[in-house]
Structures are given as C-alpha cells and as structure tokens.
C-alpha positions as CSV (number, residue, x, y, z in Angstrom):
1,X,19.4,-5.2,18.8
2,X,20.0,-5.4,15.3
3,X,19.9,-8.5,14.6
4,X,16.8,-9.0,16.9
5,X,14.7,-5.8,14.9
6,X,15.8,-7.9,11.4
7,X,14.8,-11.4,12.5
8,X,11.5,-10.0,13.9
9,X,10.8,-8.2,10.5
10,X,11.6,-10.8,8.4
11,X,9.6,-13.3,10.6
12,X,6.5,-10.8,10.5
13,X,6.9,-10.0,7.0
14,X,6.3,-13.8,6.2
15,X,3.7,-14.2,8.6
16,X,2.0,-11.7,6.9
17,X,2.1,-12.3,3.4
18,X,1.5,-16.4,4.1
19,X,-1.9,-15.1,6.0
20,X,-2.9,-13.0,3.3
21,X,-2.6,-15.5,0.5
22,X,-5.0,-17.5,2.9
23,X,-7.4,-15.1,3.4
24,X,-6.6,-13.4,-0.4
25,X,-7.5,-17.0,-2.2
26,X,-10.4,-17.0,-0.1
27,X,-12.1,-13.6,-0.9
28,X,-10.6,-13.9,-4.4
29,X,-13.1,-17.3,-4.6
30,X,-15.3,-15.4,-3.7
31,X,-15.4,-12.4,-5.8
32,X,-15.1,-14.1,-9.2
33,X,-18.9,-15.8,-8.3
34,X,-19.3,-11.9,-7.7
35,X,-18.5,-10.2,-10.2
36,X,-20.6,-12.3,-12.2
37,X,-23.5,-10.2,-10.9
38,X,-22.2,-6.8,-11.4
39,X,-21.7,-4.2,-14.3
40,X,-18.2,-2.1,-14.9
41,X,-20.7,0.8,-14.3
42,X,-21.6,-0.5,-10.6
43,X,-18.2,-1.3,-9.7
44,X,-17.0,2.2,-11.0
45,X,-19.5,4.2,-8.5
46,X,-18.1,1.0,-5.5
47,X,-14.5,2.5,-6.2
48,X,-15.6,6.5,-5.9
49,X,-17.1,5.1,-2.4
50,X,-13.5,3.4,-1.3
51,X,-11.9,6.4,-2.0
52,X,-13.7,8.3,0.2
53,X,-12.8,6.0,2.9
54,X,-9.1,5.8,2.2
55,X,-9.0,9.7,2.1
56,X,-10.5,10.0,5.3
57,X,-8.5,7.5,6.8
58,X,-5.5,8.8,4.9
59,X,-6.0,12.5,5.8
60,X,-6.3,11.7,9.6
61,X,-3.6,9.2,10.4
62,X,-1.0,8.9,8.2
63,X,1.4,11.6,9.3
64,X,1.5,10.6,12.5
65,X,2.0,7.1,12.1
66,X,4.9,8.0,10.0
67,X,6.1,10.1,12.6
68,X,5.6,7.1,15.6
69,X,7.5,4.4,13.6
70,X,10.1,7.6,13.0
71,X,10.9,8.4,16.2
72,X,11.1,6.8,20.0
73,X,9.8,9.7,22.1
74,X,8.3,9.0,24.8
75,X,8.2,5.0,23.9
76,X,5.0,3.2,23.3
77,X,2.8,5.3,25.1
78,X,3.7,8.7,23.7
79,X,2.8,6.9,20.5
80,X,-0.6,5.5,21.3
81,X,-1.2,9.0,22.9
82,X,-0.5,11.0,19.9
83,X,-3.0,8.5,17.7
84,X,-6.0,9.8,19.6
85,X,-5.1,12.8,17.1
86,X,-6.6,10.3,14.3
87,X,-9.6,10.2,16.1
88,X,-10.1,13.4,16.7
89,X,-9.9,14.5,13.1
90,X,-11.6,12.2,11.7
91,X,-15.0,13.1,12.2
92,X,-14.3,16.9,10.3
93,X,-11.7,15.5,7.6
94,X,-14.7,12.5,6.8
95,X,-17.8,15.2,6.9
96,X,-16.0,17.5,4.4
97,X,-15.0,15.2,2.1
98,X,-18.6,13.9,2.2
99,X,-19.9,16.8,1.3
100,X,-17.6,17.5,-1.5
101,X,-18.4,14.4,-2.6
102,X,-22.8,15.6,-2.4
103,X,-21.6,18.8,-4.0
104,X,-20.1,17.2,-7.3
105,X,-22.0,15.5,-10.2
106,X,-22.3,12.0,-8.6
107,X,-23.9,9.3,-10.6
108,X,-27.1,8.0,-9.8
109,X,-27.1,5.0,-8.3
110,X,-29.8,3.6,-5.7
111,X,-28.8,3.6,-2.1
112,X,-25.8,6.0,-3.2
113,X,-26.2,8.9,-0.1
114,X,-27.0,5.8,2.6
115,X,-23.9,3.8,1.3
116,X,-21.6,7.4,2.0
117,X,-23.1,8.0,5.2
118,X,-22.6,4.4,6.7
119,X,-19.0,4.9,4.7
120,X,-18.5,7.5,7.2
121,X,-19.0,5.7,10.2
122,X,-16.7,3.0,8.5
123,X,-14.0,5.9,8.6
124,X,-14.7,6.4,12.2
125,X,-14.9,2.8,13.4
126,X,-11.8,1.8,12.1
127,X,-10.0,5.3,13.4
128,X,-10.9,3.7,17.0
129,X,-8.3,1.1,16.1
130,X,-5.0,3.2,15.8
131,X,-4.1,3.1,19.5
132,X,-4.0,-0.6,19.5
133,X,-2.3,-0.5,15.7
134,X,0.2,1.9,16.6
135,X,1.1,-0.4,20.3
136,X,1.4,-3.5,17.3
137,X,3.5,-1.6,15.2
138,X,5.5,-0.6,18.3
139,X,6.0,-4.0,19.6
140,X,6.9,-5.4,16.1
141,X,3.6,-7.6,17.1
142,X,3.2,-8.4,13.2
143,X,0.6,-11.7,14.0
144,X,-1.6,-9.7,15.6
145,X,-1.8,-7.1,12.4
146,X,-1.6,-10.2,9.7
147,X,-4.6,-11.9,12.1
148,X,-6.3,-8.7,12.1
149,X,-6.3,-7.5,8.6
150,X,-6.6,-11.2,7.0
151,X,-10.0,-11.7,9.5
152,X,-11.3,-7.9,8.0
153,X,-10.7,-9.4,4.2
154,X,-13.1,-12.2,4.7
155,X,-15.7,-10.5,7.2
156,X,-15.5,-7.8,4.5
157,X,-16.2,-10.4,1.4
158,X,-18.7,-12.1,3.1
159,X,-20.8,-9.7,3.8
160,X,-20.6,-7.8,0.4
161,X,-21.0,-11.5,-1.2
162,X,-24.0,-12.1,1.2
163,X,-25.8,-9.2,0.6
164,X,-25.4,-9.2,-3.5
165,X,-26.6,-12.6,-3.9
166,X,-29.2,-12.2,-1.4
167,X,-30.9,-8.8,-3.3
168,X,-30.3,-11.6,-6.9
169,X,-32.6,-13.8,-5.1
170,X,-35.5,-11.8,-3.6
171,X,-35.3,-9.8,-6.8
172,X,-34.1,-6.5,-4.8
173,X,-31.6,-3.5,-6.1
174,X,-29.4,-2.5,-3.5
175,X,-27.4,-0.7,-5.8
176,X,-23.5,0.3,-4.0
177,X,-25.2,-0.6,-0.4
178,X,-23.4,-4.1,-0.5
179,X,-20.4,-2.8,-0.7
180,X,-20.9,0.0,2.2
181,X,-22.0,-2.8,4.6
182,X,-19.1,-4.9,3.1
183,X,-16.5,-1.5,4.3
184,X,-18.4,-1.6,7.7
185,X,-17.8,-5.5,8.6
186,X,-14.1,-4.7,7.2
187,X,-13.7,-2.1,9.7
188,X,-16.0,-3.3,12.7
189,X,-13.6,-7.0,12.6
190,X,-10.1,-5.3,12.2
191,X,-11.6,-2.7,15.1
192,X,-12.3,-5.5,17.0
193,X,-9.4,-7.8,16.9
194,X,-6.8,-5.3,17.3
195,X,-8.2,-3.7,20.6
196,X,-8.4,-7.7,22.0
197,X,-5.1,-9.0,20.9
198,X,-3.6,-5.8,22.4
199,X,-5.2,-5.3,25.6
200,X,-3.0,-8.0,27.3
201,X,0.1,-7.1,25.5
202,X,-0.3,-3.9,27.2
203,X,-1.2,-4.8,30.5
204,X,1.7,-7.3,30.5
205,X,4.6,-4.8,29.3
206,X,3.1,-1.8,31.6
207,X,1.2,0.5,29.0
208,X,-2.1,1.6,28.7
209,X,-4.7,2.0,25.5
210,X,-5.9,5.4,26.6
211,X,-4.4,8.7,26.6
212,X,-2.1,9.0,29.6
213,X,0.1,11.7,31.4
214,X,3.5,11.7,30.3
215,X,6.6,12.5,32.6
216,X,9.3,13.6,30.8
217,X,12.9,11.4,31.9
218,X,15.5,14.0,30.6
219,X,15.2,17.7,29.7
220,X,15.0,17.1,25.8
221,X,11.5,15.5,26.4
222,X,8.9,18.0,25.7
223,X,5.1,17.2,26.2
224,X,2.4,19.5,25.0
225,X,-0.6,19.1,28.1
226,X,1.2,16.5,29.5
227,X,-0.2,14.2,26.8
228,X,1.3,14.8,23.4
229,X,5.5,14.0,22.5
230,X,6.1,17.9,21.2
231,X,8.7,16.4,18.9
232,X,6.4,13.6,17.7
233,X,3.9,16.1,17.0
234,X,6.2,18.9,15.3
235,X,7.3,16.0,12.7
236,X,3.9,14.7,12.0
237,X,2.7,18.6,10.9
238,X,5.9,18.8,9.0
239,X,4.8,15.3,7.0
240,X,1.3,16.3,6.7
241,X,2.2,18.1,3.9
242,X,3.8,15.9,2.0
243,X,1.6,12.6,3.1
244,X,-1.2,14.9,1.0
245,X,0.7,15.3,-1.6
246,X,1.3,11.7,-1.5
247,X,-2.0,11.0,-1.9
248,X,-2.4,12.9,-4.6
249,X,0.1,10.5,-6.5
250,X,-0.9,7.6,-4.9
251,X,-4.7,7.9,-5.3
252,X,-4.7,10.4,-8.7
253,X,-5.3,7.4,-10.7
254,X,-9.3,7.2,-9.1
255,X,-9.6,11.1,-9.4
256,X,-8.7,11.3,-12.7
257,X,-10.4,8.6,-13.9
258,X,-13.6,10.0,-12.1
259,X,-13.2,13.4,-14.2
260,X,-11.7,12.2,-17.2
261,X,-13.7,8.6,-17.9
262,X,-17.1,7.3,-18.2
263,X,-18.3,5.0,-15.1
264,X,-17.6,2.0,-17.9
265,X,-14.3,3.2,-18.2
266,X,-13.8,3.5,-14.2
267,X,-15.1,0.0,-13.9
268,X,-12.8,-1.7,-16.0
269,X,-9.7,0.3,-14.8
270,X,-11.2,-0.8,-10.9
271,X,-11.4,-4.2,-12.0
272,X,-7.4,-4.6,-13.5
273,X,-6.2,-2.3,-10.6
274,X,-8.0,-4.9,-8.4
275,X,-6.4,-7.9,-10.0
276,X,-3.0,-6.2,-10.5
277,X,-2.8,-4.9,-7.2
278,X,-3.4,-8.7,-5.8
279,X,0.1,-9.9,-5.6
280,X,1.0,-6.2,-4.4
281,X,-1.4,-6.3,-1.4
282,X,-0.3,-9.9,-0.4
283,X,3.3,-9.7,-1.7
284,X,4.7,-6.2,-1.7
285,X,2.8,-4.7,1.0
286,X,3.6,-6.5,3.9
287,X,7.3,-6.4,2.9
288,X,6.9,-2.4,2.7
289,X,5.4,-2.0,6.1
290,X,7.5,-4.5,8.1
291,X,10.7,-3.2,5.9
292,X,9.7,0.9,7.0
293,X,9.9,-0.1,10.5
294,X,13.3,-2.0,10.4
295,X,14.7,0.8,8.4
296,X,13.9,3.5,10.6
297,X,15.7,1.0,13.7
298,X,18.8,0.8,11.7
299,X,18.9,4.0,10.7
300,X,18.0,5.7,13.8
301,X,21.9,5.7,15.0
302,X,23.0,7.5,11.6
303,X,21.3,11.0,13.1
304,X,23.4,13.1,15.6
305,X,22.8,12.3,19.1
306,X,21.9,14.3,21.9
307,X,24.3,15.0,24.6
308,X,22.1,12.6,27.4
309,X,21.9,10.2,24.3
310,X,25.7,9.8,24.1
311,X,25.8,9.9,28.0
312,X,23.4,6.7,28.0
313,X,25.4,5.2,25.1
314,X,28.8,5.4,26.9
315,X,27.3,3.9,29.6
316,X,25.2,0.8,27.7
317,X,27.3,0.1,24.3
318,X,31.2,-0.6,24.3
319,X,31.6,0.6,20.8
320,X,28.3,2.7,19.7
321,X,29.9,3.9,16.3
322,X,31.0,0.2,15.0
323,X,27.4,-0.8,16.1
324,X,25.9,2.0,14.2
325,X,27.6,1.3,11.1
326,X,27.0,-1.9,11.2
327,X,23.4,-1.7,11.0
328,X,23.7,1.1,7.8
329,X,25.9,-1.8,6.3
330,X,23.1,-3.9,6.9
331,X,20.2,-1.7,5.8
332,X,22.3,-1.1,3.1
333,X,22.2,-5.3,2.1
334,X,18.6,-5.4,2.7
335,X,17.6,-2.7,0.6
336,X,20.0,-3.9,-2.1
337,X,18.3,-7.6,-1.7
338,X,14.8,-6.4,-2.0
339,X,15.5,-4.4,-5.1
340,X,17.6,-6.7,-6.5
341,X,14.5,-9.6,-6.4
342,X,12.0,-7.0,-7.4
343,X,14.0,-5.9,-10.6
344,X,14.2,-9.7,-11.7
345,X,10.6,-10.4,-10.6
346,X,10.1,-7.3,-12.9
347,X,11.4,-9.1,-16.3
348,X,9.0,-11.9,-15.5
349,X,6.2,-9.8,-15.5
350,X,6.9,-7.8,-18.8
351,X,7.9,-10.9,-20.6
352,X,4.7,-12.9,-19.5
353,X,2.1,-11.0,-17.6
354,X,0.5,-8.8,-20.7
355,X,0.2,-12.2,-22.8
356,X,-1.4,-13.9,-19.2
357,X,-3.3,-11.8,-17.9
358,X,-5.9,-11.6,-20.3
359,X,-6.6,-15.4,-20.7
360,X,-6.5,-15.6,-16.7
361,X,-8.9,-12.9,-16.5
362,X,-11.0,-14.6,-19.3
363,X,-11.2,-17.5,-16.8
364,X,-11.9,-16.4,-13.4
365,X,-14.5,-13.6,-14.7
366,X,-15.7,-14.8,-17.8
367,X,-16.0,-13.4,-21.1
368,X,-18.6,-10.3,-20.1
369,X,-15.5,-8.6,-18.6
370,X,-12.8,-9.7,-21.5
371,X,-15.3,-8.3,-24.5
372,X,-15.5,-5.2,-22.3
373,X,-11.8,-4.2,-23.1
374,X,-10.8,-5.0,-19.6
375,X,-8.1,-7.8,-20.7
376,X,-6.5,-5.1,-22.6
377,X,-6.3,-2.8,-19.4
378,X,-5.2,-5.8,-17.5
379,X,-2.5,-6.7,-19.8
380,X,-1.3,-3.0,-19.7
381,X,-1.2,-2.7,-15.8
382,X,1.6,-5.5,-15.9
383,X,4.2,-3.2,-16.5
384,X,2.7,-1.3,-13.5
385,X,3.1,-3.9,-10.9
386,X,7.0,-3.9,-10.7
387,X,7.6,-0.1,-10.4
388,X,4.7,-0.3,-7.7
389,X,6.8,-3.1,-6.0
390,X,10.2,-0.8,-6.1
391,X,8.7,2.3,-5.4
392,X,7.2,0.7,-2.3
393,X,10.2,-0.5,-0.1
394,X,12.3,2.5,-1.8
395,X,9.9,5.1,-0.6
396,X,9.8,3.3,3.2
397,X,13.1,3.9,3.4
398,X,13.0,7.4,2.3
399,X,10.1,8.1,5.0
400,X,12.3,6.1,7.5
401,X,15.4,7.4,7.4
402,X,15.0,11.5,5.9
403,X,15.1,14.6,7.9
404,X,12.6,16.9,8.2
405,X,14.5,18.9,6.0
406,X,15.0,16.2,3.2
407,X,11.1,15.5,3.6
408,X,10.2,19.2,2.6
409,X,12.0,18.8,-0.2
410,X,10.7,15.7,-1.4
411,X,7.3,17.4,-0.9
412,X,8.5,19.6,-3.4
413,X,9.8,17.3,-5.6
414,X,6.3,15.3,-5.2
415,X,4.5,18.4,-6.1
416,X,6.6,18.5,-9.7
417,X,5.4,14.5,-10.4
418,X,1.8,15.4,-9.8
419,X,2.0,18.0,-12.6
420,X,3.7,15.3,-14.9
421,X,1.3,12.9,-14.2
422,X,-1.8,14.9,-14.5
423,X,-0.1,16.1,-17.8
424,X,0.3,12.9,-18.9
425,X,-2.7,11.6,-17.8
426,X,-4.2,14.3,-19.8
427,X,-2.1,13.2,-23.2
428,X,-3.2,9.7,-22.7
429,X,-6.7,10.3,-21.8
430,X,-8.0,13.3,-23.8
431,X,-5.5,13.5,-26.7
432,X,-4.5,9.9,-27.5
433,X,-8.7,9.1,-26.0
434,X,-6.9,5.8,-25.0
435,X,-9.6,5.2,-21.9
436,X,-8.4,2.9,-18.8
437,X,-5.1,2.0,-20.6
438,X,-4.3,5.4,-20.8
439,X,-4.3,5.8,-17.3
440,X,-2.5,2.3,-16.1
441,X,0.2,4.0,-18.5
442,X,0.0,7.7,-16.4
443,X,0.2,5.9,-13.5
444,X,3.8,3.8,-14.7
445,X,4.5,8.0,-15.2
446,X,3.8,8.4,-11.8
447,X,5.7,5.8,-10.5
448,X,8.8,5.8,-12.7
449,X,9.1,9.6,-11.6
450,X,8.8,8.7,-7.7
451,X,11.3,5.2,-8.0
452,X,14.0,8.0,-9.7
453,X,13.7,10.3,-6.5
454,X,13.3,7.2,-4.2
455,X,16.9,5.5,-5.8
456,X,18.7,8.8,-6.0
457,X,18.1,9.9,-1.8
458,X,19.0,6.3,-1.4
459,X,22.5,6.4,-3.0
460,X,23.0,10.1,-1.9
461,X,22.4,8.8,1.8
462,X,24.4,6.1,2.2
463,X,27.3,7.9,0.3
464,X,27.0,10.4,3.2
465,X,27.0,7.3,5.4
466,X,30.7,6.1,3.9
467,X,28.6,2.7,3.1
468,X,28.6,0.9,-0.5
469,X,25.5,1.0,-2.5
470,X,25.3,0.9,-5.9
471,X,22.4,1.0,-7.7
472,X,24.2,-1.0,-10.7
473,X,24.3,-4.0,-8.4
474,X,20.8,-3.8,-8.5
475,X,20.3,-4.2,-12.3
476,X,19.9,-7.7,-13.7
477,X,22.5,-9.0,-16.4
478,X,22.4,-9.0,-20.1
479,X,21.2,-12.3,-20.5
480,X,18.3,-12.1,-19.0
481,X,18.0,-8.6,-20.3
482,X,17.7,-10.7,-23.7
483,X,15.7,-13.6,-22.9
484,X,12.5,-10.7,-22.2
485,X,13.2,-9.5,-25.7
486,X,12.7,-13.0,-27.2
487,X,9.7,-14.8,-24.5
488,X,6.6,-12.2,-26.5
489,X,8.0,-12.7,-29.8
490,X,8.0,-16.6,-28.9
491,X,4.6,-16.2,-27.0
492,X,2.9,-15.0,-30.7
493,X,4.6,-17.9,-32.5
494,X,3.3,-20.1,-30.5
495,X,-0.1,-18.6,-30.5
496,X,-3.0,-21.4,-31.5
497,X,-0.8,-24.4,-30.9
498,X,-2.8,-25.7,-28.6
499,X,-6.0,-24.0,-29.8
500,X,-8.0,-27.1,-30.2
501,X,-8.0,-27.3,-26.4
502,X,-9.8,-23.7,-26.3
503,X,-8.6,-21.3,-23.1
504,X,-7.1,-24.5,-21.1
505,X,-4.5,-25.1,-23.7
506,X,-3.8,-21.4,-24.2
507,X,-3.1,-21.3,-20.7
508,X,-1.0,-24.2,-21.0
509,X,1.2,-22.7,-23.5
510,X,1.9,-19.9,-22.2
511,X,2.3,-21.3,-18.4
512,X,5.3,-23.8,-20.5
513,X,6.9,-20.7,-21.7
514,X,6.6,-18.8,-18.9
515,X,7.8,-21.4,-16.7
516,X,11.0,-22.1,-18.8
517,X,11.6,-18.7,-19.1
518,X,11.3,-18.3,-15.2
519,X,13.6,-21.6,-14.5
520,X,16.4,-19.5,-17.2
521,X,16.1,-16.1,-15.2
C-alpha cells in the first residue's frame, strides 16, 4: 500500500510540475507584455486585492483541508461533508475582511471598490469547488488538479491581459478592474473543471459531492448532525489558531509592505515576489502538496491504534508492526532526499541568482522596471527562494504528522516567529530604510526561523520512532560550499568581457559561469 501511495504521489507531482511549467510559460509570455503597460503603483494595489482573496480563502478552508488530509475518519464522504463548512464560512469571513479594508486608508485608484466587490464574489465561487477538491485529494487524482489549476491560470492571464490591452486601445482607465476580472476568471474556471472532472469519479466510487448523512461503522466514529465527523471537526478547530498564525507569517510580508512602504515599493516587491516565486509555484508547491498527503499516509500507522483498528489489522495484515516501520523508514528517506536536493539547489541560487536576476528582469520586463530598483530587490529575493523550498516540504511533514498537542506547541512558536518577523521588518524598513529589499530580508529571517523549528521537529519525530534521520547528511560537502564562495568573485572579475554584445553578452557570460558551476556541483 505504501509503495502505491509513493508511486501515485511521485507521478502526480511530476505531472503537476510539467503542467505548471507549460501553463506558466504561456502566462509568463503574456505577463511580460502586460508589465510594459503597468506602473509599480498599480501593481501594488493589485497585490492588496489579491491578499484579500487569499485571506478569505485561507481562513475559510485551510484548517479543514489539513484536517481531512491528516485523518480518514468516515472516508471520502466525511471529508466532503466537512468541506461544506468552508463554503458556509466564506460569506461572513469575506464580508468582514472587505469591511476592514474599506475602513482603512486605501489608495485612490479607479474602480477599487467595484474590484473589491468582484473579489468577494470570486472567493465564494472558488469555495464552491471545495467538495470536488477534497475528493481529488482523497483519491490522489493529481492529473485532475493539475488540469484545473493550469486552465485557471491561463484563463486568469487572458482575462487580465485582454482587458488591459482593450482599455489602452480604447483610451479607458479601468484601474484595477482587469485584475479583479482575472481573479474571477480563475475561480470560475477552477470550479467548473473540478466539478466536471469529479462527478464521474464520484459515481464510479460510490460517493457524492453533496452532503450525505453518515452512519457510524464502529463506536469510535461519531458524527455531529449525522454529517460532520466529530474527530475531524475537533481537529479542524484545534488547527484553526495555528493556521491563523501561519497566515500571519506567510502573508505578513504583504501586510507590512502595505503599512510601511510606498505604493512604488509595494509594486517592486510584488514584481520580485512574483518572479522569484515562479519556481516555487511551478516546482516546489506541487511537491509540497503531494508530499503532505504522502507523509500523512506513510506515518499514519505510527500513532497508537484504537481497539477496533487493532482488531482490523490483525485480520488483514500478517505483521503490521514491520509494515509501519517500513513506512516510517520510507518517509524518512523521502524527506531526506527532498531536503538534500533543495540544499544543493540552494547553493546554485546563492551563487548565480543575485547576478543573473537583474539581467533577466531587464530582458523580460524592460529597463523601466530595472531602473526603478526592482532588479536589486529581485537579486535579494534569490536568497529567499531556497528557504521557501525547504520550509515548504518540512512544514508539510509537520502538518501531516504532528499530534494536536504538538500543533498547539507549534502555534506558540509561530507566535514567537511572528514577533521576530515584525521586529526584523521594522529594523530593515524603518531603521535601516532598505525599502522593498529590507522586506525580503525580513522574510528570510521569518523562513529561517520556521525551517529550524520544522527540522527540529522532524529529527525528534523520527528519533522517537527509532528511525535514523540525520540533518548532517542533508548538507552539501565542503567542496560545493567552497565553490559558492568563489563564483560571485569570478562573476565580478569577468564583468564586461562580452560587454560589446550588450545585455545578450552579459547573459551569455553569466550562463557560461553558471553552467560550469552547476556541472561541478
């Protein structure tokens, strides 16, 4: 069973990565043209509206999603029933956040209020896909998820770019309205694909995408209103505080930049985060999502079984203890390999990224953005990308395996990390006045603190289970680290060698040095 789960997760993650790359290539090309029509100020406002949608969805569904991935009480149908609570929560959460935004000192941009109301509708439309999403996750239908997300991303880009180009051609100033239209196109496409793709699966596998009354098959299964699994509901409630703190750490950079930075700085940071996060969205996010599901399956047997589960295991498995140990060893190996790969990739990002990033930005977005200082911000963001990757997969392990008490302890630590993040942001933004670059560095501090906690948890978890997991085995060797120290100096010394060929010559120079370094690694 564990081999099947690993195989399905690996194939699913690979398919999602490939489809993400294909869809992002199309949207990337359109976005480069779009950037030449936008100002940093307008992009900064668009980020604020995007934060509204992310926050509404996060507080409505995140704890429910994690709970249904961690436990299988009642199977797929119980998880689908629980997902309807996210739809119910979406309306008040969205209305409250919209009210708070309109009470703040929001910027004077055309159609901002209209765009916000469209985003309220957008969040509700996306929440309607939650039952189908849960069915996809429970049945490990990664191809369906990849197709839905790829279609949604393409439709979002086409809608946004189409409105911007049309308004420029007609001479209309639509403000941020094109971004709201793009978000609505994304949510609508996502929901339609999810629902159409899962109706047949539901019929085939004997569950329904609508709420259905549940019957307890043994005394440990309890349901509220005969619909909602009591253990799942309680786990969701205990996770809610933790997900709130996690939201603060994940989206806190956007909150702080909206408070401390000008709209121009917000636009530069958004551009850097979007380009820097492109790798994270295409490669790291699919791996993180599939590994969370996989770790939950492989490590589920490490928790003490109930009397009913013991009885069931004794009739279905000749040696459940050995199977559990094999699963845990497999989980440790997978986590080790992922972290090892990320640590090596981190060295390449540290050595080549800060030099290559401004050149690539000038190529795709033009000198208007590099002259504004966005190139320097993107160069700094290269130090954050590896931390995002390592934190993503290690946090996926924590959320998949931690007990309720451990999750509560994590919430306390995350509260401390929030304070550290806020303090570092204040120092970088207000004391040192580093602008958007300071916010990137504060985010690095935030990610580093979370990585330390996650890796400490993983080491302790496998230690308690008697499985070998050593952090020292994840680190690159001394030769690789030494090469990282040499490459930036080599890039600086060779600067201008191909200067007669302009920007293309500089890219070739950095590419040759980077290729040699990657081959050495």
